[in-house]
C-alpha positions, 0 to 999 in steps of 0.5 A, a space after each residue: 253441441 252435446 246437450 243430449 246423451 249420445 247413444 253410440 251402440 245401435 241396439 234397436 232391440 231387434 226392430 229394423 228402424 229406418 236410419 236414412 231418409 232419401 225421400 226428405 230431400 227438398 222437404 221443409 225441416 219441420 216435415 223432415 223432423 216429424 218423419 224422422 221421429 215417427 220412423 225411428 223412435 230411438 232418435 232423440 236429437 235432430 240438429 238443423 244446420 245450414 252447411 256454412 253455419 257450423 260443422 258436425 260433431 265427428 263422433 257417431 250417435 245412434 240417436 242423432 240425425 243432422 238435417 242439412 238445410 238451405 236458407 229456406 229451411 229445406 232439406 238439401 242432403 239425405 238425413 241419416 242417423 249418426 
């Protein structure tokens, strides 16, 4: 799961980028990914997961967001940096 470099220091150079996206629950995965990348350019990895599919990496990465999706690729939990 670590095909990207994990950044664990959230230094956004004084800019208050978005870290949580509750408004994306119920939206399709491509819309979620585009919105997240637009709202926070420091996010370099968005990992799509169907909850029963795989677990999450326990380390915290400031450049990673997990998208928890149902079988129709619709977001079912609040995406957040981590």
